[in-house]
C-alpha positions as CSV (number, residue, x, y, z in Angstrom):
1,G,-212.3,57.3,26.8
2,A,-215.7,56.7,25.3
3,V,-216.5,53.3,24.0
4,V,-217.5,54.1,20.4
5,D,-220.0,51.9,18.5
6,V,-218.5,51.2,15.1
7,N,-222.0,50.7,13.7
8,A,-222.9,54.2,14.9
9,V,-219.8,55.6,13.2
10,A,-220.8,53.9,9.9
11,L,-224.4,55.1,10.0
12,L,-223.4,58.7,10.7
13,E,-220.9,58.6,7.8
14,T,-223.5,57.0,5.5
15,L,-226.0,59.7,6.3
16,G,-223.4,62.5,5.8
17,I,-223.6,63.8,9.3
18,I,-220.1,63.3,10.5
19,S,-217.1,61.2,9.5
20,V,-214.7,60.1,12.2
21,A,-211.6,57.9,11.8
22,E,-210.7,55.5,14.7
23,D,-207.6,57.5,15.4
24,D,-209.7,60.6,16.1
25,Y,-212.0,59.0,18.7
26,E,-210.0,60.6,21.6
27,R,-209.4,63.9,19.9
28,S,-211.3,67.0,21.2
29,I,-214.1,68.3,19.0
30,S,-214.6,72.0,18.6
31,R,-217.9,73.9,18.9
32,A,-217.7,74.7,15.2
33,D,-217.3,71.0,14.2
34,F,-220.1,69.9,16.5
35,A,-222.4,72.7,15.0
36,V,-221.6,71.5,11.5
37,A,-222.5,67.9,12.5
38,I,-225.9,69.1,13.9
39,G,-226.4,71.2,10.8
40,N,-225.8,68.1,8.6
41,I,-228.8,66.4,10.3
42,F,-230.9,69.2,8.8
43,N,-229.1,68.9,5.5
44,I,-227.6,72.4,5.9
45,D,-224.7,73.4,3.6
46,Q,-221.9,74.6,5.9
47,Y,-220.4,76.5,2.9
48,S,-223.7,78.2,2.0
49,K,-223.2,82.0,1.4
50,V,-223.6,84.1,4.5
51,T,-224.3,87.8,4.0
52,E,-224.2,88.9,7.6
53,S,-222.7,86.8,10.4
54,C,-224.4,86.3,13.7
55,F,-221.1,86.4,15.7
56,S,-218.2,88.7,15.7
57,D,-215.7,85.8,15.8
58,V,-217.4,83.8,12.9
59,P,-216.9,86.0,9.8
60,S,-219.1,85.4,6.8
61,D,-216.2,83.5,5.0
62,H,-215.6,81.1,8.0
63,W,-215.7,77.5,6.9
64,A,-218.6,76.7,9.3
65,A,-220.5,80.0,9.0
66,G,-223.3,78.5,6.9
67,S,-224.1,75.9,9.5
68,I,-223.7,78.1,12.6
69,N,-225.8,81.0,11.2
70,A,-228.6,78.6,10.0
71,L,-228.7,77.0,13.5
72,V,-229.1,80.4,15.0
73,N,-232.0,81.2,12.7
74,M,-233.6,77.9,13.7
75,G,-233.2,78.8,17.4
76,I,-230.9,75.9,18.1
77,I,-227.9,78.1,18.8
78,S,-228.5,81.1,21.1
79,K,-227.2,84.4,19.7
80,D,-224.5,86.1,21.6
81,A,-221.5,88.4,21.0
82,E,-219.1,85.6,20.3
83,F,-219.4,81.9,19.4
84,R,-215.9,80.7,20.2
85,P,-215.8,78.3,17.3
86,G,-212.4,76.9,18.1
87,D,-213.1,76.0,21.7
88,T,-213.7,72.4,22.7
89,I,-217.5,71.9,23.2
90,T,-218.6,70.8,26.7
91,G,-221.2,68.3,27.8
92,A,-223.7,71.0,28.8
93,E,-223.2,72.9,25.5
94,A,-223.7,69.8,23.4
95,C,-226.7,68.7,25.4
96,K,-228.3,72.1,24.7
97,L,-227.7,71.8,21.0
98,L,-228.9,68.2,20.7
99,M,-232.1,68.7,22.7
100,S,-232.9,72.0,20.9
101,A,-232.4,70.2,17.6
102,A,-235.0,67.6,18.8
103,G,-237.4,70.4,19.6
104,Y,-237.2,70.3,23.4
105,D,-236.3,74.0,24.0
106,K,-239.6,75.0,25.6
107,Y,-239.7,71.9,27.7
108,A,-236.1,72.5,28.9
109,Q,-236.9,76.1,29.8
110,Q,-239.9,75.0,31.9
111,K,-237.5,72.6,33.7
112,G,-234.9,75.1,34.7
113,G,-233.3,76.3,31.5
114,F,-229.6,75.9,30.7
115,P,-228.0,73.6,31.7
116,T,-230.3,71.7,34.1
117,G,-233.5,71.8,32.0
118,Y,-231.7,70.3,29.0
119,Y,-230.2,67.5,31.1
120,R,-233.7,66.8,32.4
121,A,-235.0,66.8,28.8
122,A,-232.3,64.2,27.9
123,N,-233.1,62.0,30.9
124,G,-234.0,58.5,29.7
125,T,-232.6,58.9,26.2
126,G,-229.1,57.8,27.1
127,I,-227.6,60.8,25.3
128,M,-225.9,62.2,28.3
129,D,-224.9,58.9,30.0
130,D,-221.6,59.4,31.8
131,I,-221.2,62.9,30.3
132,A,-220.9,65.7,32.9
133,A,-221.8,69.3,32.2
134,D,-218.2,70.4,32.3
135,T,-216.7,67.5,30.3
136,N,-214.7,68.5,27.3
137,L,-216.0,66.3,24.5
138,T,-214.1,64.1,22.1
139,Y,-215.2,63.0,18.6
140,G,-216.0,59.6,20.1
141,D,-218.4,61.3,22.6
142,A,-219.9,63.3,19.8
143,V,-220.6,60.1,17.7
144,N,-222.3,58.4,20.6
145,M,-224.5,61.4,21.4
146,I,-225.5,62.3,17.9
147,F,-226.3,58.7,17.1
148,K,-228.7,58.5,20.1
149,V,-230.5,61.8,19.4
150,L,-231.4,60.6,15.9
151,S,-233.8,58.1,17.4
152,V,-235.4,60.3,20.0
153,D,-239.1,61.2,19.4
154,I,-239.1,64.9,18.7
155,Y,-241.0,67.5,20.8
156,D,-243.4,69.3,18.5
157,T,-246.9,70.8,18.2
158,V,-249.4,68.0,18.5
159,A,-253.1,68.5,17.5
160,L,-255.6,67.8,20.2
161,G,-258.6,68.7,18.1
162,S,-259.6,70.8,15.1
163,D,-258.3,74.0,16.6
164,R,-256.3,72.9,19.7
165,Y,-252.5,72.3,19.6
166,V,-250.0,71.7,22.4
167,Y,-246.3,71.0,22.6
168,A,-245.8,67.3,23.3
169,V,-243.7,64.3,22.3
170,A,-244.6,63.4,18.7
171,E,-244.4,59.6,19.0
172,G,-242.7,57.9,16.0
173,T,-241.3,61.1,14.5
174,T,-237.6,61.4,14.9
175,L,-234.8,63.6,13.4
176,I,-233.7,60.7,11.3
177,S,-237.2,60.1,9.9
178,L,-238.1,63.7,9.4
179,Y,-234.9,65.0,7.8
180,K,-233.2,61.9,6.4
181,G,-236.2,59.9,5.3
182,I,-235.0,56.9,7.3
183,C,-237.2,54.5,9.3
184,V,-236.0,52.2,12.0
185,A,-237.2,48.7,12.9
186,E,-236.1,45.9,15.2
187,G,-236.6,42.2,15.2
188,Q,-235.0,38.8,14.4
189,L,-233.1,38.5,11.2
190,T,-234.5,35.3,9.7
191,A,-233.3,35.3,6.1
192,V,-230.5,36.8,4.0
193,D,-230.5,36.3,0.2
194,L,-231.0,32.5,-0.3
195,V,-230.1,31.6,3.3
196,S,-233.2,31.2,5.6
197,L,-233.7,29.9,9.0
198,T,-237.0,28.4,8.0
199,G,-236.1,27.2,4.5
200,D,-238.6,29.6,3.0
201,K,-238.8,33.4,2.5
202,S,-235.5,33.5,0.8
203,E,-234.8,35.6,-2.3
204,R,-231.8,37.1,-4.0
205,G,-231.2,40.7,-2.9
206,K,-233.6,40.6,0.0
207,L,-233.4,40.1,3.8
208,W,-236.2,39.3,6.2
209,I,-236.7,40.6,9.7
210,D,-239.5,38.7,11.4
211,D,-242.2,38.7,8.6
212,V,-241.1,41.8,6.8
213,S,-238.8,41.9,3.7
214,Y,-236.3,44.6,2.8
215,A,-234.2,45.2,-0.3
216,M,-230.5,44.5,0.5
217,P,-227.8,46.3,-1.5
218,E,-224.6,44.4,-2.3
219,E,-222.6,46.4,0.2
220,I,-224.8,45.3,3.1
221,D,-223.5,42.1,4.8
222,G,-226.2,40.5,6.9
223,Y,-224.9,36.9,7.0
224,E,-223.0,37.3,10.3
225,L,-226.2,38.6,12.0
226,L,-228.5,35.8,10.9
227,G,-230.6,34.6,13.8
228,E,-229.8,37.6,15.9
229,E,-232.0,40.5,17.1
230,V,-231.1,43.4,14.9
231,C,-231.8,47.0,14.2
232,I,-232.4,48.0,10.6
233,Y,-232.3,51.6,9.2
234,Y,-234.2,51.7,5.9
235,S,-235.8,54.1,3.4
236,D,-239.4,53.4,2.4
237,N,-240.4,54.5,-1.0
238,K,-243.9,53.0,-1.4
239,E,-244.2,54.2,-5.0
240,S,-241.0,52.5,-6.3
241,D,-238.6,50.0,-4.7
242,G,-240.3,49.8,-1.3
243,R,-238.2,49.2,1.8
244,K,-234.4,49.5,1.1
245,T,-231.8,48.7,3.7
246,V,-229.4,51.6,4.6
247,M,-227.7,50.0,7.6
248,L,-228.1,46.8,9.5
249,M,-226.6,46.4,13.0
250,P,-227.0,44.1,16.0
251,R,-229.1,45.3,18.9
252,T,-227.0,46.2,21.9
253,Q,-226.5,44.0,25.0
254,Q,-227.3,40.7,23.5
255,K,-226.1,38.1,26.0
256,D,-227.6,34.9,24.6
257,I,-225.2,34.5,21.7
258,I,-222.1,32.3,21.7
259,T,-219.8,31.1,19.0
260,L,-217.8,28.0,19.6
261,T,-214.7,26.8,17.7
262,V,-215.0,23.1,16.7
263,D,-212.0,21.4,18.2
264,R,-211.4,18.0,19.9
265,S,-213.4,19.1,23.0
266,F,-216.5,19.8,20.9
267,K,-219.1,17.1,21.3
268,Y,-222.8,16.8,20.5
269,D,-224.9,14.5,22.7
270,E,-228.0,13.6,20.7
271,Q,-229.8,11.9,23.6
272,Q,-229.4,14.9,25.9
273,G,-229.6,17.5,23.1
274,T,-226.5,19.3,24.4
275,I,-223.2,20.5,23.1
276,E,-220.1,20.1,25.3
277,Y,-217.1,22.4,24.8
278,L,-214.1,23.7,26.7
279,P,-214.2,27.4,27.3
280,D,-211.0,29.4,26.7
281,G,-208.7,29.3,29.7
282,R,-210.7,26.7,31.5
283,T,-209.9,23.1,32.4
284,R,-213.5,21.8,32.8
285,T,-216.0,21.5,30.0
286,K,-219.4,23.2,29.9
287,K,-222.7,22.1,28.2
288,L,-225.2,24.1,26.2
289,S,-228.7,22.9,25.5
290,I,-230.3,22.8,22.0
291,A,-234.1,23.4,21.7
292,D,-236.1,20.5,20.2
293,N,-237.4,22.8,17.5
294,A,-234.2,24.7,16.8
295,Y,-233.4,26.1,13.4
296,V,-230.2,24.4,12.3
297,L,-228.2,25.5,9.3
298,K,-224.8,24.3,7.9
299,N,-223.0,26.8,5.6
300,G,-226.4,28.4,5.0
301,A,-228.2,25.2,4.1
302,E,-231.2,24.2,6.2
303,C,-230.7,20.9,8.0
304,S,-233.0,21.0,11.1
305,D,-234.1,17.4,10.5
306,N,-230.6,16.1,10.9
307,V,-229.1,17.9,13.9
308,A,-227.0,15.0,15.0
309,G,-225.6,14.4,11.5
310,T,-224.8,18.1,11.2
311,L,-223.1,18.7,14.6
312,Q,-221.3,15.3,14.9
313,N,-219.6,15.5,11.6
314,I,-218.0,19.0,11.5
315,S,-214.4,18.6,10.6
316,K,-213.3,22.1,11.3
317,G,-215.1,25.4,11.7
318,S,-217.4,27.0,14.2
319,V,-220.9,26.8,15.6
320,K,-223.0,29.9,16.5
321,L,-225.7,29.4,19.1
322,V,-228.6,31.9,19.7
323,D,-231.1,31.7,22.5
324,S,-233.7,34.0,21.1
325,D,-236.2,33.8,24.1
326,S,-233.6,33.5,26.9
327,D,-235.0,30.3,28.2
328,G,-231.7,28.5,28.5
329,K,-232.1,26.5,25.3
330,N,-230.6,27.6,22.0
331,D,-233.1,27.8,19.2
332,V,-230.8,28.9,16.4
333,V,-227.8,26.8,15.5
334,L,-225.5,28.0,12.7
335,A,-222.7,25.6,11.8
336,A,-219.9,26.9,9.6
337,E,-217.6,24.2,8.2
338,Y,-214.6,25.0,5.9
339,F,-211.8,23.4,4.0
340,N,-208.6,24.9,2.7
341,L,-207.5,24.6,-0.9
342,T,-204.2,25.5,-2.5
343,V,-205.0,26.6,-6.0
344,G,-203.4,24.3,-8.6
345,Y,-205.7,24.6,-11.6
346,I,-208.4,27.1,-12.6
347,D,-211.1,26.2,-15.0
348,K,-212.5,29.6,-16.1
349,E,-215.1,28.1,-18.4
350,E,-216.6,26.0,-15.6
351,M,-215.8,28.7,-12.9
352,T,-214.1,25.9,-10.9
353,V,-210.9,25.9,-8.8
354,Y,-209.0,22.7,-8.2
355,D,-206.6,21.9,-5.3
356,K,-202.9,21.6,-6.2
357,Y,-202.4,18.4,-4.2
358,D,-205.7,16.7,-4.5
359,R,-207.7,17.3,-7.8
360,A,-210.7,15.7,-6.2
361,R,-210.9,18.7,-3.9
362,R,-212.5,21.5,-5.8
363,V,-215.1,24.3,-5.6
364,R,-217.4,25.7,-8.3
365,L,-217.8,29.5,-7.9
366,E,-220.6,30.4,-10.3
367,D,-223.0,32.9,-8.7
368,G,-226.6,32.5,-9.8
369,S,-230.3,32.6,-8.9
370,E,-230.1,29.2,-7.1
371,K,-226.8,29.7,-5.3
372,R,-225.1,32.7,-3.7
373,V,-221.3,32.9,-4.2
374,R,-219.1,35.5,-2.4
375,I,-215.4,35.8,-3.0
376,M,-213.6,38.0,-0.5
377,A,-210.2,39.0,0.7
378,Y,-209.3,38.4,4.4
379,D,-210.7,41.9,5.3
380,K,-214.0,41.0,3.5
381,T,-213.3,43.3,0.5
382,A,-215.2,41.9,-2.4
383,L,-213.2,40.0,-5.1
384,S,-214.0,38.5,-8.4
385,F,-213.2,35.0,-9.8
386,D,-210.4,36.5,-11.8
387,D,-208.7,37.6,-8.6
388,I,-207.9,34.0,-7.7
389,K,-204.5,32.9,-8.8
390,K,-202.5,29.7,-8.9
391,T,-200.8,28.8,-5.6
392,D,-203.3,31.0,-3.7
393,L,-204.5,29.6,-0.4
394,I,-208.3,29.9,-0.1
395,T,-210.6,29.0,2.7
396,V,-214.0,27.7,1.5
397,Y,-217.4,27.4,3.2
398,D,-219.6,25.6,0.8
399,S,-223.2,24.2,0.5
400,E,-225.9,23.8,-2.2
401,V,-227.3,27.4,-1.5
402,Y,-224.3,29.4,-0.4
403,T,-220.5,29.5,-1.0
404,E,-218.1,31.8,0.8
405,V,-214.5,32.0,-0.2
406,Y,-211.7,33.9,1.4
407,V,-208.4,34.4,-0.5
408,C,-205.8,34.3,2.2
409,E,-202.7,36.4,1.6
410,S,-201.2,36.2,5.1
411,S,-197.8,34.4,4.7
412,F,-194.5,34.7,6.5
413,V,-191.1,33.0,6.7
414,G,-189.9,31.9,10.2
415,T,-188.0,29.4,12.2
416,I,-189.8,26.6,14.1
417,E,-188.9,26.8,17.7
418,Q,-191.2,24.2,19.3
419,I,-193.9,21.7,18.3
420,T,-196.6,20.8,20.8
421,A,-199.2,18.1,20.3
422,N,-202.3,18.1,22.6
423,E,-205.8,19.0,21.6
424,N,-204.3,20.6,18.6
425,C,-200.9,20.6,16.9
426,I,-199.2,23.8,17.9
427,L,-196.1,25.3,16.1
428,T,-194.2,28.0,17.8
429,V,-192.5,30.1,15.1
430,D,-190.3,33.0,16.0
431,G,-191.9,33.3,19.4
432,V,-195.5,33.1,18.2
433,S,-197.8,30.0,18.6
434,Y,-200.0,28.9,15.8
435,I,-202.5,26.0,15.5
436,V,-201.7,23.8,12.5
437,D,-204.7,23.0,10.3
438,K,-205.7,19.3,10.2
439,D,-205.2,19.1,6.5
440,C,-202.1,21.3,6.4
441,A,-200.6,21.0,2.9
442,E,-196.9,20.3,3.6
443,D,-195.3,20.9,0.2
444,G,-193.4,17.7,-0.6
445,N,-194.7,15.9,2.6
446,A,-191.6,17.2,4.3
447,V,-191.3,16.6,8.1
448,L,-191.5,19.7,10.2
449,R,-188.8,19.9,12.8
450,P,-187.6,22.4,15.4
451,G,-185.0,24.6,13.8
452,D,-186.4,24.4,10.3
453,K,-186.8,27.8,8.5
454,R,-189.9,27.7,6.2
455,E,-192.5,29.8,4.5
456,F,-196.0,29.5,6.2
457,K,-199.4,30.5,5.0
458,L,-202.4,31.2,7.3
459,D,-206.0,30.3,6.5
460,Y,-209.0,32.5,7.3
461,A,-209.1,31.1,10.8
462,G,-205.5,32.2,11.4
463,N,-204.2,28.6,11.5
464,I,-201.1,27.4,9.6
465,A,-202.6,25.7,6.5
466,Y,-199.4,25.5,4.4
467,A,-195.7,25.0,5.1
468,S,-193.1,25.1,2.4
469,G,-191.5,21.7,1.8
470,I,-187.8,22.4,1.8
471,A,-186.2,23.7,4.8
472,E,-182.7,25.2,4.6
473,G,-180.2,22.3,4.4
474,Q,-182.8,19.7,3.4
475,K,-183.2,17.9,0.1
476,D,-186.1,17.2,-2.2
477,Y,-186.5,14.8,-5.1
478,G,-188.1,15.0,-8.5
479,Y,-188.1,13.4,-12.0
480,L,-185.9,15.1,-14.6
481,V,-188.0,15.5,-17.8
482,A,-186.1,17.8,-20.1
483,Y,-184.0,20.9,-20.3
484,T,-184.3,24.2,-22.0
485,D,-181.5,26.6,-23.0
486,N,-180.5,29.5,-25.1
487,Y,-177.7,27.6,-26.9
488,G,-175.6,29.9,-29.1
489,A,-175.9,32.9,-26.9
490,I,-172.7,34.6,-25.6
491,D,-173.6,33.4,-22.1
492,P,-175.9,30.3,-22.4
493,K,-178.1,29.5,-19.5
494,L,-179.3,26.0,-18.6
495,K,-182.8,25.3,-17.2
496,L,-183.9,21.9,-16.0
497,K,-187.5,20.8,-16.2
498,I,-188.3,18.7,-13.1
499,Y,-191.5,17.2,-12.0
500,S,-192.1,16.6,-8.3
501,P,-195.4,15.8,-6.4
502,A,-194.9,18.9,-4.3
503,A,-194.5,21.5,-7.0
504,G,-195.6,19.8,-10.2
505,M,-193.7,20.7,-13.4
506,V,-191.2,23.5,-12.7
507,S,-188.1,24.9,-14.5
508,Y,-185.1,25.5,-12.4
509,D,-182.0,27.6,-13.2
510,C,-178.9,25.5,-13.1
511,A,-176.0,26.7,-11.0
512,E,-172.5,27.1,-12.5
513,R,-171.3,24.0,-10.7
514,V,-173.5,21.0,-10.2
515,T,-172.8,17.6,-8.5
516,V,-174.0,14.7,-10.7
517,D,-173.4,11.1,-9.4
518,R,-171.1,12.5,-6.7
519,I,-168.9,14.1,-9.3
520,S,-168.7,17.9,-9.5
521,R,-169.6,19.1,-13.0
522,R,-168.9,22.7,-14.2
523,G,-170.3,24.6,-17.1
524,Y,-173.2,24.2,-19.5
525,E,-171.8,21.4,-21.7
526,E,-170.3,19.3,-18.9
527,I,-173.5,19.3,-16.9
528,L,-175.7,18.3,-19.8
529,T,-173.3,15.6,-20.9
530,A,-173.4,14.1,-17.4
531,L,-177.2,14.1,-17.4
532,G,-177.7,12.6,-20.9
533,N,-176.7,13.3,-24.4
534,Y,-175.3,16.8,-25.0
535,K,-177.3,18.8,-27.7
536,K,-179.9,16.0,-28.0
537,S,-181.7,15.1,-24.8
538,V,-181.4,14.3,-21.2
539,A,-182.1,10.9,-19.8
540,G,-185.3,10.8,-17.7
541,Q,-184.2,10.1,-14.2
542,L,-184.9,10.7,-10.5
543,I,-182.7,13.3,-9.1
544,G,-182.3,15.0,-5.8
């Protein structure tokens, strides 16, 4: 099936042309559905009232009659006895509609008419690449074709003088600019919000492509494309808010971009100006060159004057390299270093989250004019500070200008089958292998062993960053502080307050029978008496 560009899908949906779910990419598209999509380019209402239908099989109350009849009146659809709205549209039929929509009817007629002339009109646009005339089209095919036709210069009347006009290509005028008010530009994305390759030209709510700025709505995420050659779709209202980003996407076929995971094989040689790494599935390392004047950022903060200090001291994360001019030397280096934090305390007044096991590890999450803070779920859905809860595992990328936090909700219970230590520590749990994070917070410092059944939490990188401390059959220790009860009730329940380094202060329900000092105690009063003074207090003591 067709390889569908997800950015094309998003753009067409944003512009209200066609909405296609991933599950429908391979589903056949009918002539009626394709006609409605073409009509949406021209902002035609498919449900507009039709007094007299152009086709015997498209009655005036047909759901697509408004679009089909309007396209007939525009000369895009040829009038015939029947339209066959339910039939799957073919490559030849789609080509005719698309090139007619772009104004190439007269040109196509001069080049042989249907279908040859329309294919010749489409030559060089990429619209009909790998689409034969008799191909039954899918929704995926339709997305690719419609996306491409939007950027084709239309064929229209062009003035040669005061009173002379000819049909020719109207350079710079496209369907998307003419009917959607959308302009298109390409270039290198050099700044997003407060993050800039050069350290300047950064401003909240804006992005820069080469030397031109564009307003950037909250829903546009340009951070992952920083340093790359991009294509921007924008509206340009010179009288109000200027250039406003509608869609941002990478240019196709960019070969000079690579993202490396920082592991034990990752090394930066300052003298040679090279990064050494081990490609996936290989046994020998490779080297990549860094340009002398490279832009270097770490978590969004500019640090081009300290390349060695940046690349030699990354604990864990990734490095993205961009060779903008394809000269073999990477001139954009974007380091992303993270740490994991198990939430233990939340200071809402200071907008600060503290680690459960190490209070020195914390992150402040106050968004402002000098620092951009983004809190997201694993799927990049935007979250707020109040969405962070105690015991949550969060992955944090932090610098003085930019903080990115992912609240990780991926957890599971499984049995450890194998532990392998080489470049990384690998746990095989229920047949699946996971890298263990370097700072994995083992609750209670318990030793992981094959056969243990535990709860695991994965960080944003997909590594095990937390393992519950108590496996089935193992013991843990804590300090007995106090007890709580509902004395006097018909069925009193005993709770013990126990402090342990692993869990902090926790109240535990007491079982009906408890062993104290190797003697089995049964019942509320007997257990409390063994632990201290019944009805008064319990003796502070270390218990297991």
